[in-house]
N, C-alpha and C positions, 0 to 999 in steps of 0.2 A: 561487536555490537551489530545488531540487525539494522538494515537500512532499506529504503526504497530507492530504486534507480529509475529516473525518467529516461525512457529510451525512444529513439526515433530511427527507424530503419536499422535496427539492431545495434545502434551506437548509443552509448551512455551520454546523455546530455547534462544531467545533474543528479546529485546524490543527496538523499535526506536521511540522516541518522535517526533511528527510532528511539529517542531518549525519553519520551513521555509515555505515560500510561494510555493516554488518548491523544490522537492527532487528527484535527479536523482538516478535511480536504474540501475545497470549494472555491467559488469565485470571490467570496467575501475577503476584503483585505485583512480581516482578523483571523482568517484560517491559517493553521500552521503551515499548510501547503496551499498557497493561493495560486489558482490557475486563471489566466486571462483567456477565457473561452466562453462564448455566449451559449454553448450547449451544456455548460456546467452550472448547477444551482449554487446559490450563495453558500448554503450548508449542504453539500452534496453527499458526503460519506465521512465515516470516521474509522480510523484504524485503532483497534483496541489491543492492549497487551494484558494478558492474564498469566498468573503463576498457577500451574496445575498442582494436584495433590502430590505428584512425584517431583515437584519443585522445578519442572521444566517451564520455560517461558513459551507461551503460545500466543499467536497473533491472529486476529479476526478482522475482516473488513465488513463494515455494516453500512448499507445504503440508508440514507436519511429521508426516504420517500421522495427521492429526486424525480423530476419529470422524465428525464432521459435515461435513468438507470445507471447501475454499476455492474460491470461484467467481469467475471473471473473465468479464465479459460474459455471465453466466448459465450458464457451463459449468464443471463441476468440473475443477480442474487439479491436477497434481502440481508443475509448475513452468511459469511463463509469463512472457514479457517484458511489460513495461508501457510503453505509449505515452501521450503527453500526452492527458489527458481520459478515460483508461480508468477504469471503475468496477469494484470488486470487493467481494464480500460475505464476511464472516467472522461466523458466527452471525447475530444480528439487526442487525449493524452494516454499513453501506455506506460505502465510502471512494471518493474520487475522487483519482486520481493527477494531480498537476500538475507538469510538467517544469520550468517556468520562470515567474517572476513578470514577465518582461519583456513589455511590450506591443510590438506591431509598430511599426517605425519609420515615421514619417510623412514624406512627401516635402515638400520646401520649395517 
């Protein structure tokens, strides 16, 4: 299962499994991922999951017109696809997107 990992100085602080089609990120207590950070809007961004024509699950991060923006790989975005290992920043929080927990298969 895909997940977001909240990181600080390259150390995983918390993990959020991506079990919903949409996950709200923001300062609001009703956000799926609630951040206590004055630089984060109440409804800051949403992580969206879609199934493509080839039946692959794709994830997108969409900024909800926040004042301070949402940044993927250091660039401010309005909506961006996420690939395994991508990092994004909302306020002072940095997240790493992990597509799968599966380790590569080893040959016998």
